[in-house]
N, C-alpha and C positions, 0 to 999 in steps of 0.2 A: 505493498500499499502507500503508495508517493501520493502526498497533498500538495496540492498548487495552492498559493496562501497569499491573495490580494491586501492589503492594506495593513500588512504587516507590521508599517510603522506608524500607525496611528494607533490612539487608546485602546478600542476593544483589542485589534491587532496586536498590541504586543503583548498580551495577555493572553488571547491564543496560539501564539508561535510557542509561548514556553508550556499550555497545556498539551501541544500537539504531542511539544517534543518529552516531556514527562509521562508520555504513553507510549514512546519508542517508536512513534510514526517519524518517515522520512518526510522531509518539509522543502519543498522550493518555494520562494517568496519573488515576488515578482511586483516593479513599483519603481516609484523617481528616486526613493531616498530607502539606503541598506539599513536594514535592522539592527539595533546594537547586539542583539544575541546572534552568536555565532550559526551561521546558516546558508546553505545555497543560495544564491541569488542572483537575478536577472534584472538585470536595468531596463526599464522601458515606462514609456507615458502610455497609459492605457486609451490616453483620450484620443493619441496620436496615431496609431496603430490603424491601419485601413484593412490588412490580414493577419489575421491570428496564428494563421497556421504554422507558421517557422517556430513562431514563440514554442505550441506546444507540440513541437517535434525536439525542440529544443529539451524543454519542461520533463516530458514523458511521463506525464502526471496521471494517476488513476481516477483521484477524488479532487475535487477543487470546493473551497472555501473563498466565497467571493466576498470582502466587509470593504472593498473602496469605495470610497463616492466623496463628493465634497459635500465636508462637515465644518465649516469655518460659525463660529456660533455666532449666532444673531441675524446672519446672511443666508445659511442653505433655505431658511422657509422657502424664499422668493427668489434666488439666485437663476438665472437662466443655463448654469452647469449641470443643475438637474437634467434637461435637457439630453446633454449631452453622454449624460450617463448612462441614459436610457439604451441609447444607441451600442455606447463602450459594453457595458452590461451584458446585451442581448448577443451581439457579436463575439464576444468573449465566450461565450456558454455555447454558442453553434460551434464556433471551432473547438472547442473542447469536446463535446457529444461526437462530433465528424473525426475524430482523434481516438475515438474509442474509450471517451472516460466511461468511468464506470458509477458515480454519483456526484449529483452538483448540490453545493448549499449554498442561499444568497440570503444576505443580512438585508431583513426587510425592517419594516418601522410601524409602532402603534398611532402613527399620523395617517395611516390607510385607514381606521377607523372613522367613522362618525362618532365625533365625541359626546354628541347630545343625549348619546344612551349610556354612557358613564360608565357601565359594567360590559367589557369588550369579549363576547362569545367566541370563539373560535367561527364557528358554521352557522351562526346565526346572527351576529349583529354586523349592520350594513357596512357596507366599504364605501364612503362617501368623503373621501379626505377635502381638508379645506384650503390645503397649501398648495402647491406646486410642488414641494417638497414629496408630500404624501401623494400628490397624483402622478408626479413620477415614477416614485415607488412601486407603486401598486401597480400602472403601466405596465414597469418591469415583470412586476410576476408573473403577469398576462404572458408576456412575450417570452418569458423564458422556460416556464412551466410548459408551453406549445411546444417550442423550440425540443425539450428534453422529451417531451412523449414523442413528437415524431422520431426520435432516434431512439426511443424505449430505456432513458435511459432515468434513474427515480432523481427527483427534484424537493427539496425540501424548503421551503421559505419561513426562515425566523422572524416573524413580528417583536421587534426589541422595544420593551415601555421604556423605563428611566432608568438606565448604567450610571452608575456613579462608581468613584474608588480613586487611587491614587494615581496620577497623571492627567486626569482627566482635564479640561479645558479652562482656565484660570478664572472664566468668566461665568463659567455653570451656575448654580446655584449655590451648591455643598462647599466648591471650593470660595465661591465669594462668601459664605456665611462664616466660613475659619477666618478669612480675612480680618472678617469685621471682629469676631472673639478675640482674634490676635491684637487688635486692635490696630492692624494693617490698613485699616480703610471706614469709611463710615458708614453708621446703619445706614439698610434699604428697606422697604417695605417689600411683604412676602405676602402671597394668597393663605394666611396662616391658617382658616378654616377650613380648605378645600384638603381631598384626600388621593393621595398619589400611589402609583405600586414602583415603586425603587427597589432596585437588583444590584447584587454588590456587580462589580465586572468578572470577578473570578466564576461567581454564579451564571454567568451569561454565557461567558465562554463555556462553560461546562456544559452547557445549553447545545450550544452551536456542536462542539463536537461529537455530543451524543448523537446529533441528526447525522453526522457526518457519518460515524461508524456504524450504524444501524441499516442503514439502506433501505429510508422509508422517503416516499414521499408525501406531499400535502405541505399545508400551512400551518404552523403551528406557534403560539406566543410563547415570547421566554420572559415573564416576568414573575413575580412573587406571588401574585394574587392576593398579596394581605393590604387590605387601605390605608393607609399610613397617613395619619394628618402632618401638613406641612406645617404647623406649630409644634408638632411633637421631634419636625427634624432639627428646629430651631432650638429648643429646650435639651434636646440629649447634644447637640454637640457645643450648647454654653456649659451643659454640665461637666463635659470630659475636659473642657478648655479652661473651664473654674469661671466663666464668664457668666454676666446677667443677660439673660437674655431679653430681658424688658426693651431695651432701647429698639430693637428689632419689630418685637412682638407690638410696640405701638403704633408703628407703622403700619401697621397690617392693613392691606390694600386690596383690591380683586383687580386684577389685567382686563380689557376686555376680551371678551371671545375666549376667557377662560373656564374650562368646566370646572362645574365643584367635586365631580369623583370624576376618576381616569384610573381606571384597575381594566388588570387581565386576568380571564379563564388559563390557567393552564394545566388542563385534564389531559392534553395528547401527549404532552413531555413528560408530564409525570408517567402517564403509562406504558413508557419507554422504560423506566426506570430513572429517571434525573429526579433530584428534591435540591431547594436550595438548602446551604448548608450554614448560611449565615445570619445572623437576626440584624435588624436595624443598626442596632447598639455595637455589635460585634465588626459588621461592616465599616460603620462610622471610626468607630477603634483604627482599624485598619486603615483607613484611608489617612489617619491623621499621623499615625505612627511609619508611612512611608511605605508603605509595604506594597512591593510590585509584583509578588504571584501567592 
């Protein structure tokens, strides 16, 4: 089994690479930036490749884990680069299947769902994305599933909810709160009363690897399925850092278009034997201690 991994230098990709290597799997990473971990690496810009055939001949991979996408915080929701990633991903998957690939796993997002429903059931909640990012991901799912079906190659689509952990963008919620409680930035308002589905990145990648190694097809939520109030994230982080949460809680606000509830059902992934291993408190503590694996 040889895994072709894209996005290996990204937040989730760095953890995925280590998880694959811990299982003794051979990995070939492809992208513009060489991962810090030792791995066979093919340098390439996936958005500029018109023929993926030679790359597949070079990689000789049996399994594909595709994580690469445009993910600059605050910009990816509306970026036209989403459209380029739809095409690049479809071409990549088609070439992989044509080269006798055996299993495809692609990272999706909870943004594909209609968030007005709050609780996102895998096989019944409507897919009605409100952003270009979510729409592009949903379109990509439909295309790669069709391509894989034509080639009779199993394809698993992992809809990732709210991953967090050491190494994520400093502008995301949890790193920003950490900076506040360390006195490194001013307090800011959060939607404290809302419920969200947070999952530590190590549990996210274990879900992706489980999909990769079990030969399954279909869409799977990768989430905790445990509703957590954003206020609890604030108070837990403050407690771990010996800080006062009130300056943040006092500024509590509700952003436009933000749902009061965003939780995923994870029964399909659990049926494969996967379970989250970290509670929110444990995950936040790992994040603070800078653990990368």
